PAZAPA-4460 file (N, C-alpha, C; in steps of 0.05 Angstrom, whole numbers, plus 32768, in hexadecimal, padded with zeros to 4 digits):
% residues 91
    n_x    n_y    n_z   ca_x   ca_y   ca_z    c_x    c_y    c_z   seq   type   mol
   8173   7BA2   8AB6   8176   7B91   8A9F   817A   7B74   8AA9     1      M     A
   816B   7B61   8A9E   816C   7B45   8AA6   8186   7B38   8A9D     2      S     A
   8190   7B26   8AAD   81A8   7B17   8AA4   81A0   7AFE   8A93     3      S     A
   8186   7AF8   8A93   817C   7AE3   8A82   817C   7AEB   8A65     4      E     A
   8183   7AD9   8A52   8183   7AE0   8A36   8166   7AE6   8A2C     5      P     A
   8164   7AF8   8A1A   8149   7AFD   8A0E   8142   7AE8   89FA     6      S     A
   8156   7ADE   89EC   8152   7ACA   89D7   8168   7AB4   89DA     7      V     A
   815F   7A9C   89D7   8172   7A85   89D5   8170   7A7B   89B9     8      T     A
   8187   7A79   89AB   8188   7A6D   8991   8193   7A51   8994     9      V     A
   8183   7A3D   898D   818B   7A21   898E   8195   7A18   8973    10      V     A
   81AD   7A0E   8972   81B8   7A04   8958   81BE   79E6   895B    11      I     A
   81AC   79D5   8951   81B2   79B9   8951   81C6   79B3   893A    12      P     A
   81D9   79A1   893F   81ED   799C   892B   81F6   797F   892B    13      T     A
   81FD   7976   8913   8208   795B   8910   821B   795B   88F9    14      Y     A
   8235   7958   88FF   824A   7957   88EA   824A   796F   88D8    15      N     A
   8249   7987   88E3   824A   79A0   88D4   8261   79B1   88DC    16      R     A
   8278   79A5   88E1   828F   79B4   88EA   8297   79CA   88D6    17      A     A
   8292   79C6   88BD   8299   79D9   88A8   8287   79F1   88A8    18      D     A
   826E   79EF   88B0   825A   7A04   88AE   8252   7A10   88C9    19      L     A
   8255   7A01   88DE   824B   7A09   88F8   8256   7A23   8902    20      L     A
   8270   7A28   8900   827A   7A42   890A   826D   7A5A   88FC    21      P     A
   8268   7A58   88E3   825B   7A6E   88D4   823E   7A72   88DE    22      Q     A
   8230   7A5C   88E4   8215   7A5F   88EE   8215   7A6D   890A    23      A     A
   8228   7A65   891A   822A   7A71   8935   8231   7A8F   8933    24      I     A
   8244   7A95   8922   824B   7AB1   891E   8234   7AC2   8914    25      R     A
   8223   7AB6   8904   820C   7AC5   88F9   81F9   7ACD   8910    26      S     A
   81F8   7ABD   8925   81E8   7AC5   893D   81F7   7ADA   894D    27      V     A
   8210   7AD5   8953   8220   7AE7   8964   8223   7B02   8957    28      L     A
   8221   7B04   893D   8224   7B1E   8930   820A   7B2F   8930    29      D     A
   81F5   7B24   893A   81DC   7B34   893C   81DE   7B49   8951    30      Q     A
   81CD   7B5D   894F   81CE   7B74   8961   81BE   7B71   897A    31      T     A
   81AD   7B5D   897B   819D   7B58   8993   81AF   7B51   89AA    32      L     A
   81AD   7B60   89C0   81BE   7B59   89D7   81B3   7B41   89E7    33      P     A
   81C5   7B35   89F6   81BD   7B20   8A08   81B0   7B07   89FB    34      N     A
   81BE   7AFD   89E7   81B5   7AE5   89D9   81C6   7ACD   89E2    35      V     A
   81B8   7AB7   89E8   81C5   7A9E   89EF   81C5   7A8C   89D7    36      E     A
   81DC   7A80   89D2   81DF   7A6D   89BC   81E5   7A51   89C8    37      V     A
   81D3   7A3E   89C2   81D6   7A23   89CB   81DA   7A11   89B3    38      V     A
   81F1   7A04   89B1   81F7   79F1   899C   81F3   79D5   89A7    39      V     A
   81E2   79C6   899A   81DD   79AA   89A2   81EB   7998   898E    40      V     A
   8202   798D   8995   8211   797B   8984   8205   795F   8986    41      D     A
   81F7   7957   8972   81E8   793D   8971   81FA   7926   896A    42      D     A
   8210   7923   8979   8222   790C   8975   8234   790D   895D    43      G     A
   823D   7925   8956   824E   7928   893F   8266   7916   8940    44      S     A
   826E   790C   8929   8286   78FB   8926   829C   7909   8916    45      T     A
   8297   7922   890E   82AB   7931   88FF   82BB   7944   8913    46      D     A
   82C4   7959   8909   82D4   796C   8919   82C3   7982   8926    47      E     A
   82A9   797D   892A   8298   7991   8936   82A2   799A   8951    48      T     A
   82AA   7989   8964   82B5   7993   897D   82CD   79A6   897A    49      P     A
   82DE   79A0   8968   82F5   79B2   8963   82EC   79CC   8957    50      A     A
   82D8   79CC   8945   82CE   79E4   8939   82C1   79F6   894E    51      A     A
   82B5   79EA   8963   82A8   79F9   8978   82BB   7A05   898C    52      L     A
   82D3   79F9   898E   82E6   7A01   89A3   82EB   7A1F   89A4    53      E     A
   82F0   7A2D   898E   82F5   7A4A   8990   82DC   7A5B   8998    54      P     A
   82C5   7A4F   8997   82AC   7A5D   899C   82A0   7A57   89B8    55      L     A
   82AE   7A47   89C7   82A2   7A3E   89E1   829C   7A54   89F5    56      L     A
   82AA   7A6A   89F3   82A5   7A80   8A05   828A   7A8F   89FE    57      S     A
   8281   7A8A   89E6   8269   7A99   89DC   8250   7A87   89DA    58      A     A
   8254   7A6D   89DB   823D   7A5A   89D8   823E   7A45   89EE    59      V     A
   8227   7A39   89F2   8225   7A22   8A03   8221   7A0A   89F2    60      R     A
   8231   79F5   89F6   8230   79DD   89E6   8225   79C6   89F7    61      V     A
   8212   79B7   89EC   8208   799F   89F8   820D   7989   89E4    62      I     A
   821A   7974   89EE   8220   795D   89DC   820D   7946   89E4    63      R     A
   8201   793A   89D0   81EF   7923   89D4   81F7   790C   89C2    64      T     A
   81EC   78F5   89C7   81EE   78DF   89B4   81DD   78E7   899C    65      E     A
   81E4   78DB   8985   81D6   78E1   896C   81BA   78D5   896E    66      N     A
   81A6   78E7   8970   818A   78DF   8972   8179   78EF   895F    67      R     A
   8185   78FF   894E   8176   790E   893A   8171   792B   8941    68      G     A
   816A   793A   892D   8168   7957   8930   8151   795F   8943    69      V     A
   813B   7950   8942   8124   7957   8954   812C   7954   8971    70      S     A
   813B   793F   8977   8144   793B   8993   8157   7951   899A    71      H     A
   8169   7959   8988   817D   796E   898E   816E   7989   8993    72      A     A
   815A   798E   8983   814A   79A7   8987   813D   79A7   89A2    73      R     A
   8131   7990   89AA   8124   798E   89C4   8137   7992   89DB    74      N     A
   814F   7986   89D9   8163   7989   89ED   816B   79A7   89F0    75      V     A
   816F   79B4   89D9   8175   79D0   89DA   815F   79E1   89E6    76      G     A
   8147   79DB   89DE   8130   79EB   89E9   812D   79E7   8A07    77      M     A
   8131   79CF   8A11   812F   79CA   8A2D   8145   79D9   8A3D    78      K     A
   815C   79DE   8A31   8171   79EB   8A3F   8172   7A09   8A3B    79      S     A
   8160   7A13   8A2A   815F   7A30   8A23   8158   7A40   8A3C    80      A     A
   8165   7A57   8A3F   8160   7A69   8A55   8152   7A83   8A4B    81      R     A
   8150   7A86   8A31   8145   7A9F   8A26   8126   7A9F   8A28    82      G     A
   811C   7AB7   8A26   80FF   7ABB   8A26   80F3   7AAF   8A0C    83      T     A
   8102   7AB3   89F6   80FA   7AA8   89DC   810F   7A94   89D3    84      Y     A
   8107   7A81   89C2   8119   7A6D   89B7   8117   7A6E   8999    85      V     A
   812E   7A6F   898C   812F   7A6D   896F   8141   7A56   8967    86      A     A
   813A   7A49   8951   814A   7A32   8948   8159   7A3B   892E    87      F     A
   8172   7A33   892C   8182   7A39   8915   8190   7A1F   890D    88      L     A
   818C   7A16   88F4   819A   79FF   88EA   81B8   7A05   88E7    89      D     A
   81C8   79F1   88EB   81E5   79F6   88EB   81F1   79F8   88D0    90      S     A
   81E1   79F5   88BB   81EC   79F8   88A0   81E1   7A11   8892    91      D     A
***
């Protein structure tokens, strides 16, 4: 069995501290084994970093300057290690 993830789920986010944990849990609750979750925080100014804190053992977080959702998706895709990449909005 490969140690590489079969799927990487990229979640771009900006100021979604209230909804982001639920979006992440929706991925982690799936039955597909070996899923990588990459959250790209596009320069949030709210409590997003604090909301991510309890989930850091299950997700990889990349923080960038605010450059928009397309940039955040591209950053996530470039860092993905999975064979397949899926995008999930943070809301």
